[in-house]
C-alpha positions, 0 to 999 in steps of 0.5 A: 531909295531911303525908306519912306516914312509914315506919319502918326497922330499920336501924342507929342514926343513921337519922332517921324523917321523920314530918312534912315537912322544913319542920316539922323546921325549927320543932322542930329535927332530932331524933335518933331511936332505932331504930324497932321491927319493928312500925313504932312511932315512937321514944319520944323523938319521941312524947314530944316531940309529945304526951306519947307515943303520936303514931304516924308513920302517916296514916289511911286513909279510905274514899272516901265519907267524904273531901271536897274543898274550895276554901277561900281563907282558910287561912294561907299556907305559913309557921310557922303552916301547919306547926303546922296540919299537925302538929295535923292529924297528931295528929287523924288519929291520934285515936279520933274517926276510927279505932278503933285510935287512939294518941292518947287522948281525954283527951289531946286534950280537955285540949290540942288537942281537935278542935272539928269532931269528936265522940266518937261512942261517948260521943255515942251513949251519950248518945242512947241515954240520951235515947231513953228513956221517962223523958225522953219523959214531958214535952212536949219530945223532946230531938231537936227544936231551936228554938222552936215557930215554928222547926218545923212545927206540932205537931212536938213533940207528933207526935214525942212521940206517935210515940216513945210509940207505938213504945215501949209499956211492955209489948211482950208485952201480948196486945192489942199488934199489930205491922207487920213490913216491909222497906224497898221494894227496887225497883232503880229507886228511890233512897234518897229514894223508899225513905224516902218509902215507909216514911213511908207504913208509919208512917202505916199503923202509927199508923192501925191501932195497930200497932208498926212493926218494920223488917227488911231495908234493902238500903242497909245490906246492905254490909260497912260495916254490921256486927253487928245493924245489917247489912242494917238501918235501925239501921246508920245511925240509932237503932232505930225501936222497943225491943229487946223489941218487935223480939224479940216481933215476930220471935216472932209473925212465925214464928207462923201463928196470929199471921199468921192473926188479924193480930196481926202483918201485913207488906206481903202484907196490903196493896195495893202503893200503900199506901206512897204513898197511906196516909191521913195519921193524923188524931189531930192534926187538920190542922196543915198548914193552919197552915203558914207560907210558907217556900218560895220558887219563881220569886222567890215565896213558896208559901203553899199547894200540893196536897201540903201534908198529904203533905209535913208527914206525911213530914217528921214520919215521917222526922224520927222515924226519923232522930232520932239517928244511929248511932255508925257514921254519926257516924264517917262525918260526923266523916271528912267534916267533917275532910276538909272543915273540918279545916285551918280548925279547926286554924288556929283551935286553933293560935291558942290554943296557946303561940307556942312550941308544939310546942317547948314542950309546951302545959300541961294546963288544968283543964276547968271545970264550964261547959265539961263540963256546958254547953258540952260536945260532947254538947250542942253540934254540931260546929264547921263554918264558918258560915253554911253553905249547902247547895246540892243540885243534881239533874240527870241522868236526873231530867229524866224527872220534872222540868225540869232547871236549870243549876248557874248557876241554883242559884248565881244563887239563892245570890248573891241569898241572899248579898245579904241575908247577905253573910257566907254564903260557904261552900257544902256542895255535894251533887250526882251530876254531875261537871260541877257540881263542875267548874263550881263552880271558876269561883265563886271568891268562894265556898268549896265543900266536897263529898264526894270520890266518883266522879260521873256524866258524860254521860247515865248513869242514876242506877241505873247510876251507883249500881251502878257505885259499889257499895252501900256507897259510894252509900248512905253517901255519900247519908246523909252528904250528907243529914245535912250538908245538914240541919245547914246554915244555908240551903238551895238545892235542887230541890223537884221532887226527892224528896231535895230535899223530904226535906232541906226536911222534916228542916230544917223539923222540926229547928229551921230552918223559918224559914230556909226553902228557895229552890228552882229548881222546885216539887214534882212534884205541886203 
């Protein structure tokens, strides 16, 4: 990112250097008017750059949303690279990355719209519209991608049934029952264990015909989660049930009579192991008996294992709970993609601009009906370099539960994948270990991207590591990496890890079942 310029209130004739000196060689040295006391740039510079409103300041991004990358494909330091830096400055001041943006989306959409970023406010409004009974009357839940063969058996039917179960027409129907629970708050549990446990409570709710209402979620108990999303699942994802049903559950939770007659139940009504051993709902039969073999372990496809039913159910339950990200998580993902892929995206956009840009302002083009209604960002996912391979490396204290594999073992699998798909050279690397990030620098034929967060060194336990990061950093980093891994084209990981199994399940209910998983080890209880 180009260095941020500071304003001055000194005498006229002082130049504000908003970009690097090399950029000024392109656009010419521009005499600026005095900047005001609030640090606003001169109107002359603003008008020159983008019809006004490009502030001379950089965006401060929280550590968990920053990413690092080693990409060998960006242009050399020349006129094009300077234009890329200018475009990055414009995007850094966009509403996609900050609330007090000086560049409006209208200006970006008609001139230099960032293809790797989403309008999160508009996107969430669209999610809310799609998360409605009107659209769920048919057999096609809008959050499921791909054909039937691209997902686990019965995925569309299960997702539709889960939504209808969680969204009854009348939340005050006297026959309606509720299950009101917190996420497990056990200090030794990671986020993956919490998600697997809550999938058990989804099963309980279905088996007992209760509407599940989630309350306290410790991973959302931090300053980043604000308003109604504070300390709740809705900080990261769309609500699990309707506002009306939540309000009704809160009323019943305060009623001794409702608790006594079990109109509403909570964890105190069940034995401790129910989260892990709740019976799988049988209303859909046994779809897991018809699974395709898409998991490779030790060079062989796994046709069947003892945990097929549990894995299938957890994939369905967690897919429902994560069906749409919140506006907050959308912004976090924007920031992560911008840090990782922003310059590559800028290079693509610069190729579409007039050769004289920014000396000659790019003319505003008309947005066609095709672009607005068919190619719109509300329908298609943000741009990332593809094929993009997710590599999730789990080491550290996980050795108490599974065999630990070296980063070299994962990269050998990546090399085999590239033998089949030679254009697969981009890796989204998620790991808690600093040594893995360090070793990635030895693989110069790959482009690596990863969140810029402090990682484990030595034999630090995951509990101590996450405590050191703080709940805000550790939690948001986890969900950003989860969503990025699910969006990747291929996945290399460890099925012996809960997190690896969750990624596989979400990909297999998100249109990527046939992409499969190449794993260094089998599941823990296979």
